[in-house]
C-alpha positions as CSV (number, residue, x, y, z in Angstrom):
1,M,-68.1,82.5,-103.1
2,S,-71.0,84.2,-102.2
3,R,-73.0,87.3,-103.5
4,I,-72.5,89.2,-100.2
5,G,-68.8,88.3,-100.5
6,R,-68.8,89.1,-104.6
7,T,-69.7,92.6,-103.1
8,L,-67.9,93.5,-100.8
9,K,-64.8,91.9,-103.0
10,G,-66.2,94.3,-105.5
11,Y,-66.1,97.3,-103.3
12,L,-62.6,96.3,-102.3
13,F,-61.1,96.1,-105.3
14,W,-63.1,99.0,-107.1
15,T,-64.6,96.6,-110.1
16,H,-68.1,97.9,-109.6
17,T,-68.9,99.3,-113.3
18,R,-70.0,103.7,-113.3
19,G,-73.1,104.3,-113.1
20,S,-74.6,101.3,-111.1
21,F,-75.9,101.0,-107.5
22,H,-73.0,99.9,-106.0
23,Y,-70.8,102.3,-107.7
24,D,-72.4,105.0,-106.7
25,V,-72.6,104.0,-102.9
26,M,-68.5,103.6,-102.8
27,V,-68.8,107.2,-104.4
28,T,-71.0,108.6,-101.6
29,L,-69.5,107.3,-99.1
30,I,-66.2,108.8,-100.1
31,L,-67.6,112.1,-100.2
32,A,-69.7,111.2,-97.0
33,F,-65.8,110.7,-95.1
34,I,-64.2,113.9,-96.7
35,F,-67.2,115.9,-95.8
36,I,-68.4,114.7,-92.6
37,A,-65.3,113.3,-90.8
38,P,-63.7,116.4,-90.0
39,H,-66.4,117.4,-87.5
40,Y,-65.7,114.2,-85.5
41,I,-62.1,113.6,-86.7
42,N,-58.9,116.0,-85.2
43,F,-56.8,116.0,-87.9
44,K,-54.8,119.0,-86.2
45,D,-55.1,121.3,-89.2
46,K,-57.0,123.8,-87.7
47,P,-55.7,127.6,-88.1
48,P,-54.7,129.2,-85.0
49,I,-56.8,130.7,-82.7
50,K,-57.4,134.4,-82.9
51,D,-56.8,135.3,-79.2
52,K,-53.6,134.3,-79.6
53,P,-50.9,137.2,-80.6
54,P,-49.6,135.9,-84.2
55,I,-46.0,133.9,-84.7
56,Q,-43.5,136.6,-85.3
57,Q,-42.2,136.0,-89.1
58,Q,-40.1,137.4,-91.4
59,H,-41.0,139.7,-94.0
60,P,-41.3,137.9,-97.3
61,S,-38.8,140.1,-98.9
62,D,-36.4,139.1,-96.2
63,I,-36.3,142.9,-94.9
64,V,-37.4,144.1,-91.4
65,V,-37.8,147.5,-91.3
66,S,-38.1,149.5,-87.7
67,A,-41.0,151.7,-86.7
68,D,-39.1,154.6,-86.9
69,G,-37.8,153.7,-90.5
70,K,-34.4,154.1,-89.3
71,T,-33.0,150.7,-88.6
72,Y,-33.1,147.9,-91.7
73,Q,-32.4,144.0,-91.0
74,V,-31.5,142.1,-94.1
75,D,-31.2,138.5,-94.3
76,A,-27.3,137.4,-95.1
77,S,-28.3,135.9,-97.9
78,L,-29.0,139.0,-99.6
79,V,-26.0,140.8,-98.4
80,D,-23.0,139.0,-100.2
81,A,-19.5,140.6,-98.9
82,Q,-16.2,139.8,-97.5
83,D,-15.3,143.0,-95.6
84,E,-16.8,145.9,-94.1
85,G,-17.0,148.2,-97.2
86,M,-18.7,145.7,-99.4
87,V,-20.9,144.2,-96.7
88,R,-22.2,148.3,-96.4
89,A,-22.2,148.5,-100.0
90,N,-24.1,145.6,-100.6
91,F,-26.5,146.2,-97.5
92,Q,-27.2,149.8,-99.4
93,R,-28.1,148.3,-102.9
94,V,-30.9,145.9,-101.3
95,L,-32.2,148.7,-99.4
96,R,-32.3,151.3,-102.6
97,P,-35.3,149.4,-104.1
98,I,-37.5,150.0,-100.5
99,A,-35.6,153.0,-98.6
100,G,-34.5,154.6,-101.3
101,A,-31.2,157.3,-101.4
102,V,-30.5,156.7,-98.3
103,T,-26.9,157.1,-96.2
104,V,-25.6,154.1,-94.2
105,D,-24.4,155.3,-90.9
106,R,-23.5,151.1,-89.4
107,V,-23.9,147.9,-90.1
108,E,-23.6,145.1,-87.8
109,Q,-24.0,141.2,-87.9
110,V,-26.7,139.4,-86.5
111,R,-25.4,135.8,-85.2
112,D,-27.7,133.4,-83.9
113,G,-27.2,130.2,-81.5
114,S,-24.5,128.2,-83.2
115,G,-22.2,131.7,-84.0
116,H,-23.5,132.1,-87.8
117,V,-24.4,134.9,-88.8
118,V,-27.6,135.3,-90.4
119,A,-28.7,139.0,-91.2
120,Y,-27.2,142.5,-90.9
121,R,-28.7,144.9,-89.4
122,G,-28.1,148.6,-90.2
123,W,-28.7,152.3,-89.5
124,V,-29.4,154.3,-91.5
125,H,-30.5,158.3,-92.3
126,R,-31.5,160.5,-95.8
């Protein structure tokens, strides 16, 4: 095998000893790819354009509050209930740390396209 063949085989199988010239060349090529490639290759991982409105995302605590503070939407997984009374009680229990002492006037189910309950929307007052 020729000297060039052995060198290329060493690059392919990473057999050059650490600190040698060829090892440094391999590390330099890897670092060059990491830092230079994004300028020439579209990896499709850029953040969204700032001019476009952001996608509406669910609040991390799964509770959405209206601007007037009188309507709350709570994820169905937080309101574990079988009947209307339990829904009201658990809805109020979930809101207590956020809204304080409120009275729940009305609670309705929010369903997705297939008819599953995904959240509960409630109207409250102090």
